[in-house]
N, C-alpha and C positions, 0 to 999 in steps of 0.2 A: 736469513730471512726472519723477520719479526714474528713472534708467536701471538701477540695481542695487538689490539687496535692502538692502545696507548704506546706500546713499544714502536709500532710503525710510525706514529706521529713524532716520537722522540728522534727516531732515525732520520726522518725528513728534516726536522729542525736542526739536527747536528749537521746534515749535509748543507743546508742553507748558511749556517753560521760559519762552517769551514770555508765556503766560497767567499763569504764576506771578509773573513779574517785574511785569507790568502790575497785577496785584492788589496786590502789595506797594507799588508806587509810588503807586497810588490811595489806599491806606490812609495813607501818609505825607502826601500832599497833603490828605486829609480832616482828619487830625489838626492840620495846620498851619492850615487854614482855620477849624477850630473854635476854636483858640487865638486867632486874629486877631479872630474875631467877639466872643468874650468880652472880649478886650482893648479893643475898641471900646465895649463897654458900661461899662467902668470897674470891674468887679468884680475886685478884686485876688486874693482867695482862690481864686475859680474859675479865674482866669487862671493862677495858680500851678499848679493841678492840670492844666489843659490844656497848659501848657508842659511839665510832666513827661511827660505822655502823648505829646506830639509828639517829645520827645527820645528816649523809649523806642522809638517807631516808627522814627525815623531810625537809631538804633543797631541795631535788628533788620534794617533794610534793608542795613546795612553787613555784618553777620554773614552774611547770606544772599547777599552778593555783588551786590546790585542797585545799590547806590550806592557810590561810592568814599569812603574814610574822610575825605578832605579836604573833599569836597562836603558830607558830613553835618556835619562840624565847622563849616564856614562857615555852613550853615543854622542850626545850633544857636546859634552866636554871634550871628547876626542876630536870632533870636527872643529871645534873652536880652537883647540891647540894647533891643529894643522893650518888653520887660517892665520893664526897669530904668527906662526913660523914664516909664512909668506910675507906678511906685512911688516914684521919688525924683527 
């Protein structure tokens, strides 16, 4: 329990930010999972669309400060490599 009014406000702010960050991370993970599922089915065009969606989700997470830019870059690179294995 917070001892001061300002500490209580900070605790509430942290709670709100945690919920927001969790939501964004979940959206990123979902986008990546959807891409990998389509990748497994072998549908190239749909996989391309899902890859774009996953990249957009990763970029949004970076702009919102949820993921570090290098982490997002690494994930995008790995997804692109998986996609390239399927296509060529």
